[in-house]
Backbone bond lengths (Angstrom), bond angles and torsions (degrees), N, CA, C in turn:
res aa  C-N    CA-C-N  psi(-1)  N-CA   C-N-CA  omega(-1)  CA-C   N-CA-C  phi
1 M - - - 1.466 - - 1.527 108.42 -
2 D 1.281 116.28 142.67 1.467 121.26 -173.19 1.529 112.57 -91.86
3 G 1.323 118.32 11.49 1.472 120.28 178.21 1.506 113.08 92.41
4 T 1.321 117.59 -6.64 1.442 120.18 179.06 1.537 108.58 -88.08
5 Q 1.277 115.30 159.95 1.460 120.63 -177.72 1.541 109.30 -81.50
6 G 1.309 116.89 130.02 1.452 121.67 177.80 1.515 111.12 -74.89
7 Q 1.298 116.25 165.93 1.469 122.19 -175.14 1.531 111.33 -56.01
8 Y 1.339 118.23 -37.40 1.446 120.25 -174.99 1.518 113.49 -106.16
9 D 1.338 117.68 5.17 1.448 120.45 -179.05 1.515 110.83 -70.17
10 I 1.329 114.62 150.18 1.477 121.65 -177.60 1.523 106.53 -114.66
11 K 1.308 115.78 133.05 1.462 120.71 176.07 1.520 108.51 -111.36
12 V 1.344 114.69 121.57 1.468 122.36 176.76 1.540 106.14 -118.95
13 G 1.295 116.45 113.09 1.463 118.39 -173.98 1.515 109.10 62.63
14 E 1.327 116.03 -125.54 1.468 120.66 178.15 1.533 112.90 -98.56
15 T 1.330 116.15 3.67 1.463 119.55 -175.98 1.512 110.39 -101.24
16 I 1.323 116.57 131.19 1.444 121.99 177.00 1.518 108.72 -104.72
17 F 1.305 116.59 127.02 1.456 122.44 177.37 1.519 107.76 -103.52
18 H 1.311 116.69 121.32 1.457 122.59 -178.33 1.534 108.62 -85.34
19 I 1.311 115.33 102.56 1.481 122.45 -173.01 1.541 112.06 -56.25
20 E 1.330 116.60 -45.26 1.466 117.46 -178.44 1.501 111.90 -59.91
21 A 1.333 118.27 -37.05 1.470 120.34 178.16 1.527 112.51 -71.35
22 L 1.326 116.84 -24.88 1.466 121.88 -176.89 1.518 113.96 -94.50
23 L 1.319 117.83 -0.31 1.462 120.76 -177.51 1.541 113.67 -53.46
24 P 1.326 120.32 -42.96 1.459 119.49 -177.31 1.554 112.96 -80.58
25 Y 1.334 117.77 -2.22 1.456 120.21 -174.73 1.501 113.37 -79.26
26 T 1.318 115.81 142.09 1.468 122.08 168.48 1.518 106.41 -94.79
27 K 1.311 115.58 172.80 1.484 120.14 178.14 1.523 109.36 -59.13
28 S 1.322 115.72 -41.87 1.483 120.88 -179.17 1.556 110.42 -62.83
29 D 1.334 116.04 -43.36 1.480 120.24 177.57 1.516 109.60 -59.65
30 F 1.317 116.74 -46.40 1.446 123.12 -178.13 1.544 110.96 -59.87
31 F 1.302 115.59 -47.60 1.478 118.44 179.84 1.517 110.29 -64.94
32 N 1.324 119.19 -40.32 1.462 121.69 176.57 1.514 111.95 -60.18
33 L 1.301 116.37 -38.52 1.482 121.56 -177.79 1.540 110.13 -71.62
34 Y 1.325 117.79 -44.67 1.474 120.96 -172.26 1.509 114.92 -97.76
35 N 1.329 119.37 -13.64 1.452 120.40 -177.96 1.531 109.35 -89.19
36 K 1.341 114.04 65.40 1.467 122.75 -179.15 1.536 108.10 -117.24
37 P 1.316 116.24 153.62 1.465 118.40 178.47 1.523 114.58 -54.62
38 A 1.323 117.05 -33.92 1.455 121.06 179.53 1.551 111.68 -63.79
39 N 1.289 117.62 -29.05 1.483 121.70 -179.01 1.508 111.71 -87.73
40 K 1.327 117.34 -18.01 1.485 119.38 -177.86 1.535 111.43 -58.65
41 G 1.333 116.16 -38.86 1.450 120.75 -178.74 1.515 113.87 -66.42
42 H 1.333 117.18 -17.82 1.457 120.84 179.58 1.520 111.40 -83.62
43 G 1.325 115.74 -6.95 1.485 119.15 177.03 1.509 114.01 65.52
44 L 1.331 116.06 30.27 1.456 119.21 -178.63 1.547 110.36 -71.05
45 D 1.298 115.55 129.58 1.467 120.84 171.77 1.522 104.06 -90.26
46 L 1.319 116.25 97.69 1.450 120.59 -172.69 1.523 112.98 -61.89
47 E 1.293 117.79 -34.85 1.476 121.26 177.57 1.532 109.40 -61.07
48 H 1.324 116.22 -46.93 1.477 121.36 178.16 1.518 109.88 -62.98
49 C 1.325 116.30 -44.65 1.483 120.39 -178.67 1.510 110.34 -60.57
50 W 1.352 116.23 -43.84 1.452 120.07 -177.87 1.534 110.53 -63.24
51 H 1.304 118.17 -39.81 1.453 120.69 178.32 1.529 111.31 -62.92
52 Q 1.321 117.09 -37.87 1.469 122.67 176.63 1.542 109.83 -65.61
53 V 1.327 115.08 -44.22 1.474 120.43 -179.78 1.524 109.17 -64.44
54 E 1.324 118.20 -42.26 1.467 121.47 177.67 1.523 111.16 -56.79
55 K 1.337 115.51 -44.95 1.488 119.47 178.29 1.523 109.49 -61.67
56 G 1.287 117.36 -42.59 1.480 121.69 179.25 1.519 111.30 -62.16
57 I 1.339 116.90 -41.92 1.465 121.08 179.36 1.535 110.16 -64.84
58 R 1.336 117.29 -43.44 1.457 120.18 178.06 1.538 111.08 -61.02
59 K 1.336 115.29 -44.44 1.468 121.03 179.92 1.534 109.69 -62.62
60 Y 1.332 116.78 -43.28 1.472 120.86 -179.95 1.537 109.09 -62.89
61 K 1.321 117.89 -49.62 1.475 120.98 -177.52 1.513 111.08 -62.31
62 K 1.310 117.29 -42.30 1.472 121.07 -179.87 1.534 109.78 -62.25
63 A 1.313 116.57 -43.22 1.464 120.73 -177.50 1.537 111.65 -71.53
64 N 1.324 116.83 -21.96 1.439 120.61 -176.75 1.501 113.69 -108.99
65 G 1.340 116.34 23.04 1.443 121.70 172.45 1.519 116.95 81.05
66 G 1.328 117.36 6.00 1.451 121.35 179.34 1.518 110.86 -94.25
67 A 1.322 115.91 166.09 1.452 119.22 176.05 1.505 110.59 -70.42
68 A 1.326 116.70 134.89 1.473 120.74 -177.29 1.488 112.96 -86.15
């Protein structure tokens, strides 16, 4: 990836979540991935982020012929 935001990527604050990479993730997987000490300083509200990612996943699936 060249650092640009993809069509279905979600930006929350300064963090970009790449929806296509997160498609197989469950909420638990997402929290395990992002609930690290290094991310604590970014002030990410993971619950809010997950809701945004879920919306992005639904939008991606709908646009690509999958069930939303």
